[in-house]
Steps between C-alpha positions, in 0.01 A plus 500: 500500500221657695130406472430775247772380268408127535139581416612720208708218360207259515264756355740557209506134424120487514482803258733327251264198473284468185137568554333198661162462672638436848837577653580351844767643726592317815622684809858481609538230771611538860833379622625418844816477706785718377308576186200641684633855494380535143138430589409874553618569145295210373194609686537857354538362152202267545285799611603694194425205266159449666418866446631496137303184422161666485377464145845386376566153631394250767718521807540175701597547857712201599698690765220505755442130447858405576589754772476491876346784704836686481526472119768230493479180300331234711735224603254234368551645147872563519744266313749580771683801350245769590439583137381202300171315556476129583238263363231624741577859404467420129173321573360830648641681195333258260168497692482889485578499135242236427234744634569710191501221238 
């Protein structure tokens, strides 16, 4: 999928939710190593989600908290496969979410 389609899929899921006071949507996360080629698609989708969020939901940007200057998952947050977070990565994830609770 491209960034437009990924964002559309997420926005369709949000639209299907029952009315609630606050909806939170987290960004797609960066990857590294052989999986890093998908980061440009994720960045595009995240930009579309951020734009769509205005007045509809709260967008939480985790990508920028977990990525290096080139947009890849920082090694200190990588579980070792280039895709999944380790405990330190999940701590960042949790800390960012707690700002909205």
